[in-house]
PyMOL Python script that loads the backbone (N, CA, C, O; Angstrom):
from pymol import cmd

cmd.read_pdbstr("""\
ATOM      1  N   GLU A   1     -44.745 119.007 120.240  1.00  0.00           N
ATOM      2  CA  GLU A   1     -44.165 117.714 120.558  1.00  0.00           C
ATOM      3  C   GLU A   1     -45.194 116.722 121.168  1.00  0.00           C
ATOM      4  O   GLU A   1     -46.365 117.055 121.357  1.00  0.00           O
ATOM      5  N   LYS A   2     -44.753 115.603 121.441  1.00  0.00           N
ATOM      6  CA  LYS A   2     -45.571 114.619 122.098  1.00  0.00           C
ATOM      7  C   LYS A   2     -45.716 114.880 123.594  1.00  0.00           C
ATOM      8  O   LYS A   2     -44.849 115.485 124.226  1.00  0.00           O
ATOM      9  N   CYS A   3     -46.830 114.411 124.141  1.00  0.00           N
ATOM     10  CA  CYS A   3     -46.923 114.496 125.572  1.00  0.00           C
ATOM     11  C   CYS A   3     -47.079 113.090 126.116  1.00  0.00           C
ATOM     12  O   CYS A   3     -47.437 112.170 125.380  1.00  0.00           O
ATOM     13  N   PHE A   4     -46.818 112.925 127.373  1.00  0.00           N
ATOM     14  CA  PHE A   4     -46.858 111.572 128.036  1.00  0.00           C
ATOM     15  C   PHE A   4     -47.786 111.601 129.156  1.00  0.00           C
ATOM     16  O   PHE A   4     -47.950 112.651 129.777  1.00  0.00           O
ATOM     17  N   SER A   5     -48.430 110.492 129.477  1.00  0.00           N
ATOM     18  CA  SER A   5     -49.348 110.367 130.549  1.00  0.00           C
ATOM     19  C   SER A   5     -48.970 109.317 131.539  1.00  0.00           C
ATOM     20  O   SER A   5     -48.578 108.208 131.177  1.00  0.00           O
ATOM     21  N   ARG A   6     -49.087 109.664 132.778  1.00  0.00           N
ATOM     22  CA  ARG A   6     -48.857 108.605 133.792  1.00  0.00           C
ATOM     23  C   ARG A   6     -49.635 108.985 135.035  1.00  0.00           C
ATOM     24  O   ARG A   6     -49.618 110.138 135.465  1.00  0.00           O
ATOM     25  N   ASP A   7     -50.335 107.982 135.622  1.00  0.00           N
ATOM     26  CA  ASP A   7     -51.120 108.238 136.824  1.00  0.00           C
ATOM     27  C   ASP A   7     -52.085 109.396 136.663  1.00  0.00           C
ATOM     28  O   ASP A   7     -52.339 110.149 137.603  1.00  0.00           O
ATOM     29  N   GLY A   8     -52.617 109.526 135.457  1.00  0.00           N
ATOM     30  CA  GLY A   8     -53.630 110.533 135.184  1.00  0.00           C
ATOM     31  C   GLY A   8     -53.099 111.949 135.055  1.00  0.00           C
ATOM     32  O   GLY A   8     -53.869 112.909 135.046  1.00  0.00           O
ATOM     33  N   ARG A   9     -51.771 112.079 134.954  1.00  0.00           N
ATOM     34  CA  ARG A   9     -51.108 113.361 134.794  1.00  0.00           C
ATOM     35  C   ARG A   9     -50.431 113.480 133.453  1.00  0.00           C
ATOM     36  O   ARG A   9     -49.957 112.463 132.948  1.00  0.00           O
ATOM     37  N   LEU A  10     -50.349 114.641 132.836  1.00  0.00           N
ATOM     38  CA  LEU A  10     -49.694 114.810 131.599  1.00  0.00           C
ATOM     39  C   LEU A  10     -48.325 115.480 131.799  1.00  0.00           C
ATOM     40  O   LEU A  10     -48.159 116.378 132.623  1.00  0.00           O
ATOM     41  N   PHE A  11     -47.322 114.986 130.979  1.00  0.00           N
ATOM     42  CA  PHE A  11     -45.995 115.463 131.107  1.00  0.00           C
ATOM     43  C   PHE A  11     -45.436 115.745 129.682  1.00  0.00           C
ATOM     44  O   PHE A  11     -45.749 115.037 128.725  1.00  0.00           O
ATOM     45  N   CYS A  12     -44.589 116.818 129.583  1.00  0.00           N
ATOM     46  CA  CYS A  12     -43.833 116.896 128.331  1.00  0.00           C
ATOM     47  C   CYS A  12     -42.788 115.826 128.389  1.00  0.00           C
ATOM     48  O   CYS A  12     -42.528 115.195 129.413  1.00  0.00           O
ATOM     49  N   LYS A  13     -42.185 115.653 127.196  1.00  0.00           N
ATOM     50  CA  LYS A  13     -41.247 114.570 127.064  1.00  0.00           C
ATOM     51  C   LYS A  13     -40.039 114.711 128.048  1.00  0.00           C
ATOM     52  O   LYS A  13     -39.644 113.727 128.674  1.00  0.00           O
ATOM     53  N   GLU A  14     -39.469 115.909 128.179  1.00  0.00           N
ATOM     54  CA  GLU A  14     -38.353 116.121 129.066  1.00  0.00           C
ATOM     55  C   GLU A  14     -38.689 115.820 130.506  1.00  0.00           C
ATOM     56  O   GLU A  14     -37.951 115.122 131.201  1.00  0.00           O
ATOM     57  N   ASP A  15     -39.879 116.386 130.972  1.00  0.00           N
ATOM     58  CA  ASP A  15     -40.206 116.091 132.335  1.00  0.00           C
ATOM     59  C   ASP A  15     -40.587 114.525 132.608  1.00  0.00           C
ATOM     60  O   ASP A  15     -40.304 113.958 133.664  1.00  0.00           O
ATOM     61  N   PHE A  16     -41.187 113.973 131.645  1.00  0.00           N
ATOM     62  CA  PHE A  16     -41.508 112.558 131.770  1.00  0.00           C
ATOM     63  C   PHE A  16     -40.281 111.698 131.981  1.00  0.00           C
ATOM     64  O   PHE A  16     -40.214 110.872 132.891  1.00  0.00           O
ATOM     65  N   PHE A  17     -39.271 111.930 131.073  1.00  0.00           N
ATOM     66  CA  PHE A  17     -38.001 111.136 131.247  1.00  0.00           C
ATOM     67  C   PHE A  17     -37.214 111.524 132.454  1.00  0.00           C
ATOM     68  O   PHE A  17     -36.505 110.685 133.010  1.00  0.00           O
ATOM     69  N   ARG A  18     -37.299 112.719 132.877  1.00  0.00           N
ATOM     70  CA  ARG A  18     -36.585 113.119 134.097  1.00  0.00           C
ATOM     71  C   ARG A  18     -37.144 112.445 135.221  1.00  0.00           C
ATOM     72  O   ARG A  18     -36.399 111.953 136.068  1.00  0.00           O
ATOM     73  N   ARG A  19     -38.493 112.367 135.319  1.00  0.00           N
ATOM     74  CA  ARG A  19     -39.140 111.652 136.463  1.00  0.00           C
ATOM     75  C   ARG A  19     -39.202 110.120 136.408  1.00  0.00           C
ATOM     76  O   ARG A  19     -38.898 109.431 137.381  1.00  0.00           O
ATOM     77  N   TYR A  20     -39.609 109.609 135.228  1.00  0.00           N
ATOM     78  CA  TYR A  20     -39.869 108.128 135.129  1.00  0.00           C
ATOM     79  C   TYR A  20     -38.849 107.425 134.280  1.00  0.00           C
ATOM     80  O   TYR A  20     -38.878 106.195 134.248  1.00  0.00           O
ATOM     81  N   GLY A  21     -37.946 108.088 133.586  1.00  0.00           N
ATOM     82  CA  GLY A  21     -36.990 107.399 132.674  1.00  0.00           C
ATOM     83  C   GLY A  21     -35.809 106.853 133.436  1.00  0.00           C
ATOM     84  O   GLY A  21     -35.720 106.955 134.659  1.00  0.00           O
ATOM     85  N   PRO A  22     -34.922 106.280 132.686  1.00  0.00           N
ATOM     86  CA  PRO A  22     -33.662 105.671 133.395  1.00  0.00           C
ATOM     87  C   PRO A  22     -32.911 106.754 134.106  1.00  0.00           C
ATOM     88  O   PRO A  22     -32.990 107.915 133.705  1.00  0.00           O
ATOM     89  N   LYS A  23     -32.203 106.434 135.119  1.00  0.00           N
ATOM     90  CA  LYS A  23     -31.389 107.326 135.901  1.00  0.00           C
ATOM     91  C   LYS A  23     -29.870 107.015 135.774  1.00  0.00           C
ATOM     92  O   LYS A  23     -29.473 105.850 135.726  1.00  0.00           O
ATOM     93  N   CYS A  24     -29.097 107.995 135.726  1.00  0.00           N
ATOM     94  CA  CYS A  24     -27.594 107.808 135.556  1.00  0.00           C
ATOM     95  C   CYS A  24     -27.104 107.234 136.919  1.00  0.00           C
ATOM     96  O   CYS A  24     -27.432 107.751 137.987  1.00  0.00           O
ATOM     97  N   ALA A  25     -26.323 106.165 136.827  1.00  0.00           N
ATOM     98  CA  ALA A  25     -25.791 105.522 137.991  1.00  0.00           C
ATOM     99  C   ALA A  25     -24.730 106.370 138.685  1.00  0.00           C
ATOM    100  O   ALA A  25     -24.351 106.090 139.823  1.00  0.00           O
ATOM    101  N   GLY A  26     -24.252 107.406 137.998  1.00  0.00           N
ATOM    102  CA  GLY A  26     -23.203 108.230 138.669  1.00  0.00           C
ATOM    103  C   GLY A  26     -23.845 109.390 139.331  1.00  0.00           C
ATOM    104  O   GLY A  26     -23.502 109.640 140.487  1.00  0.00           O
ATOM    105  N   CYS A  27     -24.772 110.161 138.721  1.00  0.00           N
ATOM    106  CA  CYS A  27     -25.283 111.360 139.360  1.00  0.00           C
ATOM    107  C   CYS A  27     -26.727 111.217 139.781  1.00  0.00           C
ATOM    108  O   CYS A  27     -27.261 112.125 140.418  1.00  0.00           O
ATOM    109  N   MET A  28     -27.399 110.096 139.448  1.00  0.00           N
ATOM    110  CA  MET A  28     -28.749 109.773 139.726  1.00  0.00           C
ATOM    111  C   MET A  28     -29.734 110.760 139.127  1.00  0.00           C
ATOM    112  O   MET A  28     -30.866 110.835 139.604  1.00  0.00           O
ATOM    113  N   LEU A  29     -29.375 111.491 138.145  1.00  0.00           N
ATOM    114  CA  LEU A  29     -30.298 112.272 137.387  1.00  0.00           C
ATOM    115  C   LEU A  29     -30.820 111.606 136.176  1.00  0.00           C
ATOM    116  O   LEU A  29     -30.200 110.673 135.666  1.00  0.00           O
ATOM    117  N   GLY A  30     -31.940 112.050 135.693  1.00  0.00           N
ATOM    118  CA  GLY A  30     -32.678 111.318 134.592  1.00  0.00           C
ATOM    119  C   GLY A  30     -31.772 111.401 133.318  1.00  0.00           C
ATOM    120  O   GLY A  30     -31.005 112.343 133.120  1.00  0.00           O
ATOM    121  N   ILE A  31     -31.922 110.352 132.482  1.00  0.00           N
ATOM    122  CA  ILE A  31     -31.235 110.346 131.287  1.00  0.00           C
ATOM    123  C   ILE A  31     -32.378 110.564 130.173  1.00  0.00           C
ATOM    124  O   ILE A  31     -33.395 109.875 130.086  1.00  0.00           O
ATOM    125  N   GLN A  32     -32.047 111.603 129.367  1.00  0.00           N
ATOM    126  CA  GLN A  32     -32.979 111.879 128.242  1.00  0.00           C
ATOM    127  C   GLN A  32     -32.706 110.998 127.083  1.00  0.00           C
ATOM    128  O   GLN A  32     -31.589 110.496 126.957  1.00  0.00           O
ATOM    129  N   PRO A  33     -33.687 110.770 126.197  1.00  0.00           N
ATOM    130  CA  PRO A  33     -33.532 109.918 125.085  1.00  0.00           C
ATOM    131  C   PRO A  33     -32.410 110.406 124.100  1.00  0.00           C
ATOM    132  O   PRO A  33     -31.841 109.627 123.335  1.00  0.00           O
ATOM    133  N   SER A  34     -32.136 111.719 124.168  1.00  0.00           N
ATOM    134  CA  SER A  34     -31.107 112.253 123.261  1.00  0.00           C
ATOM    135  C   SER A  34     -29.698 112.247 123.851  1.00  0.00           C
ATOM    136  O   SER A  34     -28.731 112.570 123.161  1.00  0.00           O
ATOM    137  N   ASP A  35     -29.580 111.868 125.176  1.00  0.00           N
ATOM    138  CA  ASP A  35     -28.266 111.886 125.902  1.00  0.00           C
ATOM    139  C   ASP A  35     -27.376 110.793 125.349  1.00  0.00           C
ATOM    140  O   ASP A  35     -27.864 109.706 125.039  1.00  0.00           O
ATOM    141  N   LEU A  36     -26.130 111.038 125.222  1.00  0.00           N
ATOM    142  CA  LEU A  36     -25.174 109.978 124.942  1.00  0.00           C
ATOM    143  C   LEU A  36     -24.803 109.379 126.227  1.00  0.00           C
ATOM    144  O   LEU A  36     -24.657 110.073 127.233  1.00  0.00           O
ATOM    145  N   VAL A  37     -24.638 108.033 126.221  1.00  0.00           N
ATOM    146  CA  VAL A  37     -24.421 107.344 127.505  1.00  0.00           C
ATOM    147  C   VAL A  37     -23.382 106.295 127.327  1.00  0.00           C
ATOM    148  O   VAL A  37     -23.008 105.973 126.199  1.00  0.00           O
ATOM    149  N   ARG A  38     -22.878 105.723 128.470  1.00  0.00           N
ATOM    150  CA  ARG A  38     -22.006 104.573 128.487  1.00  0.00           C
ATOM    151  C   ARG A  38     -22.688 103.590 129.378  1.00  0.00           C
ATOM    152  O   ARG A  38     -23.375 103.982 130.321  1.00  0.00           O
ATOM    153  N   ARG A  39     -22.516 102.295 129.102  1.00  0.00           N
ATOM    154  CA  ARG A  39     -23.109 101.225 129.899  1.00  0.00           C
ATOM    155  C   ARG A  39     -21.973 100.442 130.521  1.00  0.00           C
ATOM    156  O   ARG A  39     -20.940 100.188 129.901  1.00  0.00           O
ATOM    157  N   ALA A  40     -22.209 100.058 131.799  1.00  0.00           N
ATOM    158  CA  ALA A  40     -21.219  99.261 132.470  1.00  0.00           C
ATOM    159  C   ALA A  40     -21.931  98.179 133.244  1.00  0.00           C
ATOM    160  O   ALA A  40     -23.025  98.387 133.769  1.00  0.00           O
ATOM    161  N   ARG A  41     -21.327  97.072 133.307  1.00  0.00           N
ATOM    162  CA  ARG A  41     -21.909  95.862 133.956  1.00  0.00           C
ATOM    163  C   ARG A  41     -23.276  95.589 133.530  1.00  0.00           C
ATOM    164  O   ARG A  41     -24.113  95.243 134.364  1.00  0.00           O
ATOM    165  N   GLY A  42     -23.573  95.719 132.276  1.00  0.00           N
ATOM    166  CA  GLY A  42     -24.783  95.342 131.672  1.00  0.00           C
ATOM    167  C   GLY A  42     -25.962  96.234 131.920  1.00  0.00           C
ATOM    168  O   GLY A  42     -26.531  96.705 130.936  1.00  0.00           O
ATOM    169  N   ASP A  43     -26.395  96.520 133.133  1.00  0.00           N
ATOM    170  CA  ASP A  43     -27.618  97.324 133.382  1.00  0.00           C
ATOM    171  C   ASP A  43     -27.356  98.706 133.899  1.00  0.00           C
ATOM    172  O   ASP A  43     -28.302  99.472 134.080  1.00  0.00           O
ATOM    173  N   ARG A  44     -26.116  99.064 134.145  1.00  0.00           N
ATOM    174  CA  ARG A  44     -25.828 100.356 134.619  1.00  0.00           C
ATOM    175  C   ARG A  44     -25.596 101.381 133.424  1.00  0.00           C
ATOM    176  O   ARG A  44     -24.867 101.116 132.468  1.00  0.00           O
ATOM    177  N   VAL A  45     -26.229 102.476 133.563  1.00  0.00           N
ATOM    178  CA  VAL A  45     -26.183 103.469 132.505  1.00  0.00           C
ATOM    179  C   VAL A  45     -25.653 104.794 133.098  1.00  0.00           C
ATOM    180  O   VAL A  45     -26.162 105.226 134.132  1.00  0.00           O
ATOM    181  N   PHE A  46     -24.614 105.477 132.460  1.00  0.00           N
ATOM    182  CA  PHE A  46     -24.040 106.700 132.811  1.00  0.00           C
ATOM    183  C   PHE A  46     -24.049 107.746 131.799  1.00  0.00           C
ATOM    184  O   PHE A  46     -23.876 107.431 130.622  1.00  0.00           O
ATOM    185  N   HIS A  47     -24.240 109.012 132.152  1.00  0.00           N
ATOM    186  CA  HIS A  47     -23.970 110.086 131.270  1.00  0.00           C
ATOM    187  C   HIS A  47     -22.515 110.019 130.933  1.00  0.00           C
ATOM    188  O   HIS A  47     -21.720 109.545 131.745  1.00  0.00           O
ATOM    189  N   LEU A  48     -22.122 110.485 129.739  1.00  0.00           N
ATOM    190  CA  LEU A  48     -20.730 110.438 129.351  1.00  0.00           C
ATOM    191  C   LEU A  48     -19.787 111.149 130.370  1.00  0.00           C
ATOM    192  O   LEU A  48     -18.693 110.669 130.667  1.00  0.00           O
ATOM    193  N   ASN A  49     -20.243 112.276 130.875  1.00  0.00           N
ATOM    194  CA  ASN A  49     -19.389 113.014 131.850  1.00  0.00           C
ATOM    195  C   ASN A  49     -19.324 112.322 133.194  1.00  0.00           C
ATOM    196  O   ASN A  49     -18.347 112.500 133.922  1.00  0.00           O
ATOM    197  N   CYS A  50     -20.355 111.517 133.557  1.00  0.00           N
ATOM    198  CA  CYS A  50     -20.358 110.823 134.781  1.00  0.00           C
ATOM    199  C   CYS A  50     -19.514 109.525 134.766  1.00  0.00           C
ATOM    200  O   CYS A  50     -19.127 109.004 135.811  1.00  0.00           O
ATOM    201  N   PHE A  51     -19.256 109.043 133.586  1.00  0.00           N
ATOM    202  CA  PHE A  51     -18.395 107.804 133.454  1.00  0.00           C
ATOM    203  C   PHE A  51     -16.968 108.246 133.368  1.00  0.00           C
ATOM    204  O   PHE A  51     -16.338 108.303 132.312  1.00  0.00           O
ATOM    205  N   ALA A  52     -16.457 108.581 134.658  1.00  0.00           N
ATOM    206  CA  ALA A  52     -15.166 109.214 134.790  1.00  0.00           C
ATOM    207  C   ALA A  52     -14.482 108.660 136.008  1.00  0.00           C
ATOM    208  O   ALA A  52     -15.102 108.072 136.895  1.00  0.00           O
ATOM    209  N   CYS A  53     -13.165 108.870 136.024  1.00  0.00           N
ATOM    210  CA  CYS A  53     -12.259 108.448 137.130  1.00  0.00           C
ATOM    211  C   CYS A  53     -12.744 109.132 138.396  1.00  0.00           C
ATOM    212  O   CYS A  53     -13.008 110.334 138.377  1.00  0.00           O
ATOM    213  N   CYS A  54     -12.868 108.416 139.470  1.00  0.00           N
ATOM    214  CA  CYS A  54     -13.319 109.124 140.767  1.00  0.00           C
ATOM    215  C   CYS A  54     -12.141 109.894 141.359  1.00  0.00           C
ATOM    216  O   CYS A  54     -12.349 110.694 142.270  1.00  0.00           O
ATOM    217  N   MET A  55     -10.920 109.687 140.882  1.00  0.00           N
ATOM    218  CA  MET A  55      -9.855 110.444 141.486  1.00  0.00           C
ATOM    219  C   MET A  55      -9.561 111.792 140.690  1.00  0.00           C
ATOM    220  O   MET A  55      -9.527 112.878 141.269  1.00  0.00           O
ATOM    221  N   CYS A  56      -9.358 111.652 139.375  1.00  0.00           N
ATOM    222  CA  CYS A  56      -8.953 112.798 138.560  1.00  0.00           C
ATOM    223  C   CYS A  56     -10.074 113.360 137.767  1.00  0.00           C
ATOM    224  O   CYS A  56      -9.889 114.377 137.099  1.00  0.00           O
ATOM    225  N   ARG A  57     -11.312 112.720 137.800  1.00  0.00           N
ATOM    226  CA  ARG A  57     -12.522 113.117 137.012  1.00  0.00           C
ATOM    227  C   ARG A  57     -12.385 113.122 135.561  1.00  0.00           C
ATOM    228  O   ARG A  57     -13.229 113.680 134.860  1.00  0.00           O
ATOM    229  N   LYS A  58     -11.272 112.475 135.027  1.00  0.00           N
ATOM    230  CA  LYS A  58     -11.094 112.385 133.580  1.00  0.00           C
ATOM    231  C   LYS A  58     -12.109 111.409 133.043  1.00  0.00           C
ATOM    232  O   LYS A  58     -12.171 110.287 133.546  1.00  0.00           O
ATOM    233  N   PRO A  59     -12.907 111.755 132.060  1.00  0.00           N
ATOM    234  CA  PRO A  59     -13.800 110.815 131.418  1.00  0.00           C
ATOM    235  C   PRO A  59     -13.095 109.586 130.911  1.00  0.00           C
ATOM    236  O   PRO A  59     -12.001 109.701 130.358  1.00  0.00           O
ATOM    237  N   ILE A  60     -13.674 108.406 131.075  1.00  0.00           N
ATOM    238  CA  ILE A  60     -13.114 107.204 130.631  1.00  0.00           C
ATOM    239  C   ILE A  60     -13.712 106.842 129.319  1.00  0.00           C
ATOM    240  O   ILE A  60     -14.924 106.647 129.233  1.00  0.00           O
ATOM    241  N   GLY A  61     -12.897 106.738 128.261  1.00  0.00           N
ATOM    242  CA  GLY A  61     -13.440 106.566 126.952  1.00  0.00           C
ATOM    243  C   GLY A  61     -13.572 105.090 126.513  1.00  0.00           C
ATOM    244  O   GLY A  61     -13.114 104.195 127.223  1.00  0.00           O
ATOM    245  N   THR A  62     -14.191 104.836 125.352  1.00  0.00           N
ATOM    246  CA  THR A  62     -14.275 103.551 124.833  1.00  0.00           C
ATOM    247  C   THR A  62     -12.942 102.864 124.677  1.00  0.00           C
ATOM    248  O   THR A  62     -12.038 103.456 124.087  1.00  0.00           O
ATOM    249  N   GLY A  63     -12.768 101.724 125.138  1.00  0.00           N
ATOM    250  CA  GLY A  63     -11.520 101.016 124.969  1.00  0.00           C
ATOM    251  C   GLY A  63     -10.484 101.248 126.043  1.00  0.00           C
ATOM    252  O   GLY A  63      -9.530 100.476 126.143  1.00  0.00           O
ATOM    253  N   GLU A  64     -10.630 102.254 126.828  1.00  0.00           N
ATOM    254  CA  GLU A  64      -9.626 102.584 127.892  1.00  0.00           C
ATOM    255  C   GLU A  64      -9.834 101.605 129.022  1.00  0.00           C
ATOM    256  O   GLU A  64     -10.956 101.184 129.302  1.00  0.00           O
ATOM    257  N   GLN A  65      -8.726 101.243 129.675  1.00  0.00           N
ATOM    258  CA  GLN A  65      -8.727 100.340 130.859  1.00  0.00           C
ATOM    259  C   GLN A  65      -9.271 101.170 131.993  1.00  0.00           C
ATOM    260  O   GLN A  65      -9.003 102.362 132.140  1.00  0.00           O
ATOM    261  N   LEU A  66     -10.049 100.469 132.784  1.00  0.00           N
ATOM    262  CA  LEU A  66     -10.594 101.006 134.002  1.00  0.00           C
ATOM    263  C   LEU A  66     -10.611  99.978 135.036  1.00  0.00           C
ATOM    264  O   LEU A  66     -10.560  98.782 134.750  1.00  0.00           O
ATOM    265  N   TYR A  67     -10.686 100.449 136.321  1.00  0.00           N
ATOM    266  CA  TYR A  67     -10.713  99.514 137.477  1.00  0.00           C
ATOM    267  C   TYR A  67     -11.946  99.876 138.246  1.00  0.00           C
ATOM    268  O   TYR A  67     -12.165 101.046 138.559  1.00  0.00           O
ATOM    269  N   MET A  68     -12.756  98.895 138.557  1.00  0.00           N
ATOM    270  CA  MET A  68     -14.037  99.040 139.344  1.00  0.00           C
ATOM    271  C   MET A  68     -13.683  99.097 140.778  1.00  0.00           C
ATOM    272  O   MET A  68     -13.014  98.202 141.294  1.00  0.00           O
ATOM    273  N   LEU A  69     -14.132 100.170 141.466  1.00  0.00           N
ATOM    274  CA  LEU A  69     -13.907 100.230 142.901  1.00  0.00           C
ATOM    275  C   LEU A  69     -15.183  99.760 143.565  1.00  0.00           C
ATOM    276  O   LEU A  69     -15.085  99.077 144.584  1.00  0.00           O
ATOM    277  N   ASP A  70     -16.364 100.065 143.078  1.00  0.00           N
ATOM    278  CA  ASP A  70     -17.603  99.472 143.434  1.00  0.00           C
ATOM    279  C   ASP A  70     -18.546  99.599 142.292  1.00  0.00           C
ATOM    280  O   ASP A  70     -18.127  99.924 141.181  1.00  0.00           O
ATOM    281  N   GLU A  71     -19.811  99.354 142.520  1.00  0.00           N
ATOM    282  CA  GLU A  71     -20.746  99.320 141.397  1.00  0.00           C
ATOM    283  C   GLU A  71     -20.815 100.525 140.554  1.00  0.00           C
ATOM    284  O   GLU A  71     -21.071 100.410 139.355  1.00  0.00           O
ATOM    285  N   ASN A  72     -20.601 101.696 141.109  1.00  0.00           N
ATOM    286  CA  ASN A  72     -20.723 102.997 140.397  1.00  0.00           C
ATOM    287  C   ASN A  72     -19.476 103.845 140.390  1.00  0.00           C
ATOM    288  O   ASN A  72     -19.536 104.992 139.947  1.00  0.00           O
ATOM    289  N   LYS A  73     -18.338 103.338 140.861  1.00  0.00           N
ATOM    290  CA  LYS A  73     -17.048 104.195 140.913  1.00  0.00           C
ATOM    291  C   LYS A  73     -15.988 103.459 140.138  1.00  0.00           C
ATOM    292  O   LYS A  73     -15.779 102.252 140.261  1.00  0.00           O
ATOM    293  N   PHE A  74     -15.359 104.235 139.364  1.00  0.00           N
ATOM    294  CA  PHE A  74     -14.202 103.686 138.520  1.00  0.00           C
ATOM    295  C   PHE A  74     -13.013 104.503 138.796  1.00  0.00           C
ATOM    296  O   PHE A  74     -13.051 105.591 139.371  1.00  0.00           O
ATOM    297  N   MET A  75     -11.858 103.873 138.319  1.00  0.00           N
ATOM    298  CA  MET A  75     -10.600 104.578 138.383  1.00  0.00           C
ATOM    299  C   MET A  75      -9.899 104.297 137.110  1.00  0.00           C
ATOM    300  O   MET A  75      -9.925 103.183 136.586  1.00  0.00           O
ATOM    301  N   CYS A  76      -9.230 105.385 136.582  1.00  0.00           N
ATOM    302  CA  CYS A  76      -8.456 105.261 135.266  1.00  0.00           C
ATOM    303  C   CYS A  76      -7.137 104.433 135.718  1.00  0.00           C
ATOM    304  O   CYS A  76      -6.726 104.367 136.876  1.00  0.00           O
ATOM    305  N   LYS A  77      -6.593 103.857 134.667  1.00  0.00           N
ATOM    306  CA  LYS A  77      -5.398 103.048 134.881  1.00  0.00           C
ATOM    307  C   LYS A  77      -4.181 103.875 135.483  1.00  0.00           C
ATOM    308  O   LYS A  77      -3.403 103.345 136.276  1.00  0.00           O
ATOM    309  N   GLN A  78      -4.048 105.193 135.077  1.00  0.00           N
ATOM    310  CA  GLN A  78      -2.959 105.990 135.609  1.00  0.00           C
ATOM    311  C   GLN A  78      -3.116 106.126 137.203  1.00  0.00           C
ATOM    312  O   GLN A  78      -2.174 105.888 137.959  1.00  0.00           O
ATOM    313  N   ASP A  79      -4.294 106.501 137.617  1.00  0.00           N
ATOM    314  CA  ASP A  79      -4.526 106.705 139.048  1.00  0.00           C
ATOM    315  C   ASP A  79      -4.494 105.324 139.858  1.00  0.00           C
ATOM    316  O   ASP A  79      -4.083 105.279 141.017  1.00  0.00           O
ATOM    317  N   TYR A  80      -4.909 104.317 139.235  1.00  0.00           N
ATOM    318  CA  TYR A  80      -4.894 103.011 139.905  1.00  0.00           C
ATOM    319  C   TYR A  80      -3.497 102.599 140.140  1.00  0.00           C
ATOM    320  O   TYR A  80      -3.193 102.074 141.211  1.00  0.00           O
ATOM    321  N   MET A  81      -2.499 102.831 139.071  1.00  0.00           N
ATOM    322  CA  MET A  81      -1.151 102.454 139.336  1.00  0.00           C
ATOM    323  C   MET A  81      -0.420 103.269 140.311  1.00  0.00           C
ATOM    324  O   MET A  81       0.748 103.000 140.589  1.00  0.00           O
TER     325      MET A  81
END
""", "prot")
cmd.dss("prot")
cmd.show_as("cartoon", "prot")
cmd.util.cbc("prot")
cmd.orient("prot")
């Protein structure tokens, strides 16, 4: 595979993205180029499993209503009601 260089050090693709790539706004772990993600509020990126209701932990899918509690926490419609 390809290798990546930063600050005079070599990294494999996975380690490079883990250290220097975008971070999930939910779990704060690195997002790999092959990971499926959801975006919220323009610049926030989440792993699919991290884009979930903070009460019941049910993943929030495309088109489902959600309620923002803060920048990185959401609640599904059922729990909000």
